[in-house]
C-alpha positions as CSV (number, residue, x, y, z in Angstrom):
1,M,-28.3,6.6,-8.9
2,D,-29.3,9.4,-6.6
3,D,-26.9,11.8,-4.9
4,H,-26.9,9.8,-1.7
5,D,-26.0,6.5,-3.4
6,E,-23.3,8.1,-5.4
7,W,-21.8,9.8,-2.3
8,L,-22.1,6.5,-0.3
9,E,-20.7,4.3,-3.1
10,E,-18.2,6.6,-4.7
11,G,-17.2,9.0,-1.9
12,T,-14.1,8.9,0.3
13,E,-15.8,9.8,3.6
14,L,-16.2,6.9,6.1
15,Q,-19.9,6.7,7.1
16,L,-20.4,3.2,8.4
17,N,-24.1,2.2,8.6
18,F,-24.7,0.7,12.0
19,N,-28.5,1.0,11.6
20,K,-29.3,-2.2,9.5
21,H,-28.5,-4.9,12.0
22,A,-29.4,-3.4,15.4
23,G,-26.2,-1.4,15.7
24,L,-23.9,-4.1,14.4
25,I,-21.8,-4.6,11.2
26,P,-20.5,-8.0,10.1
27,V,-16.8,-8.3,9.9
28,T,-15.0,-11.0,7.8
29,V,-11.5,-11.5,9.2
30,Q,-8.9,-12.6,6.6
31,D,-5.3,-13.5,7.0
32,A,-3.3,-10.8,5.1
33,E,-0.6,-13.2,4.1
34,S,-2.5,-16.3,3.0
35,N,-5.8,-14.6,2.2
36,R,-7.5,-17.4,4.1
37,V,-10.8,-16.4,5.8
38,L,-10.3,-16.8,9.6
39,M,-13.6,-15.9,11.2
40,L,-16.8,-13.9,11.0
41,A,-17.7,-11.5,13.9
42,W,-19.6,-8.4,14.6
43,T,-18.6,-4.9,15.4
44,N,-20.5,-1.9,16.8
45,E,-19.3,1.7,16.9
46,E,-17.4,1.3,20.2
47,A,-15.6,-1.9,19.1
48,F,-14.8,-0.3,15.7
49,H,-13.2,2.8,17.3
50,E,-11.3,0.5,19.8
51,T,-10.0,-1.4,16.8
52,L,-8.8,1.8,15.1
53,K,-7.2,3.1,18.4
54,T,-5.4,-0.1,19.3
55,K,-4.8,-1.7,15.8
56,K,-6.0,-4.9,17.4
57,A,-9.2,-6.6,16.2
58,T,-12.0,-5.8,18.7
59,F,-15.5,-7.0,18.3
60,W,-18.9,-7.0,19.9
61,S,-19.7,-10.4,21.5
62,T,-23.3,-11.1,20.6
63,S,-23.4,-14.0,23.1
64,R,-22.0,-12.1,26.1
65,Q,-23.3,-8.6,25.0
66,E,-19.9,-7.0,25.6
67,L,-16.8,-5.7,23.9
68,W,-14.4,-8.5,23.0
69,R,-10.7,-8.0,22.0
70,K,-9.8,-11.2,20.1
71,G,-7.1,-13.1,22.0
72,Q,-7.4,-11.1,25.2
73,T,-7.4,-14.3,27.2
74,S,-5.7,-16.8,24.8
75,G,-2.9,-14.4,23.6
76,N,-3.9,-15.1,19.9
77,T,-4.6,-11.5,19.0
78,L,-5.1,-10.1,15.5
79,S,-3.2,-7.0,14.4
80,I,-5.0,-4.9,11.8
81,I,-3.1,-4.6,8.5
82,E,-6.0,-2.9,6.6
83,I,-9.7,-2.6,6.7
84,L,-11.9,-3.0,3.6
85,V,-15.3,-1.3,3.5
86,D,-18.1,-2.6,1.2
87,C,-20.1,-0.4,-1.2
88,D,-23.0,0.2,1.2
89,Q,-20.6,0.8,4.2
90,D,-22.4,-1.9,6.1
91,A,-19.9,-4.7,6.0
92,L,-16.1,-4.9,6.7
93,V,-13.1,-7.1,6.0
94,Y,-10.3,-6.9,8.5
95,R,-7.1,-8.1,6.9
96,V,-4.9,-9.1,9.8
97,H,-1.7,-10.6,11.0
98,R,-2.2,-13.5,13.4
99,D,-0.1,-12.7,16.5
100,G,-0.6,-16.2,18.0
101,G,-0.9,-19.7,16.7
102,G,-4.6,-19.9,16.2
103,V,-7.8,-18.0,15.8
104,C,-10.6,-20.4,16.6
105,H,-11.6,-21.3,20.2
106,T,-11.7,-25.0,19.1
107,I,-8.7,-27.2,19.4
108,D,-7.3,-29.3,16.5
109,P,-7.0,-32.8,18.0
110,T,-3.9,-33.6,15.9
111,T,-1.9,-30.6,17.1
112,Q,-3.6,-29.8,20.4
113,Q,-3.5,-26.2,19.4
114,H,-6.2,-23.6,18.6
115,R,-7.3,-23.9,15.0
116,K,-5.8,-21.3,12.7
117,T,-9.3,-20.5,11.3
118,C,-12.9,-21.0,12.4
119,F,-13.6,-22.3,8.8
120,Y,-11.9,-25.7,9.1
121,R,-14.7,-27.7,7.5
122,K,-16.4,-27.6,4.1
123,L,-19.7,-28.9,3.0
124,N,-19.3,-31.9,0.7
125,L,-22.0,-31.1,-1.9
126,K,-22.2,-34.7,-3.2
127,L,-22.6,-36.3,0.2
128,G,-24.2,-33.5,2.2
129,Q,-21.7,-33.9,5.0
130,L,-18.9,-31.8,6.5
131,D,-15.3,-32.7,5.5
132,F,-12.4,-31.4,7.5
133,L,-9.8,-29.2,5.8
134,E,-6.1,-29.4,6.4
135,S,-4.9,-26.9,9.0
């Protein structure tokens, strides 16, 4: 391990690497109470600093090419509880409190509410099809 790797992997200074994915870092969003994975999104430096400033999860929308505060229109915001940084400082986990009912933009037909997580299906490895999970 060279000095840079040791500093990066064992150091205490935040030096997020926004260079690997065209200025973006993947963010896994996890419910801090249930530990359930809620969504996957991207952040850039501006969105990350906005998240730190407001304590509300803010991302970079790759489809709209703009800053996007989760829940800005739906009211289903995500309050930051803690942020985990991986060993290479190029991936994050936002542990959050859900301030609204759901996270996903899709609607659960049984409740007519936004789904609590974007990961509401799993791949059935035997059948090769998607099975719905309970809400």
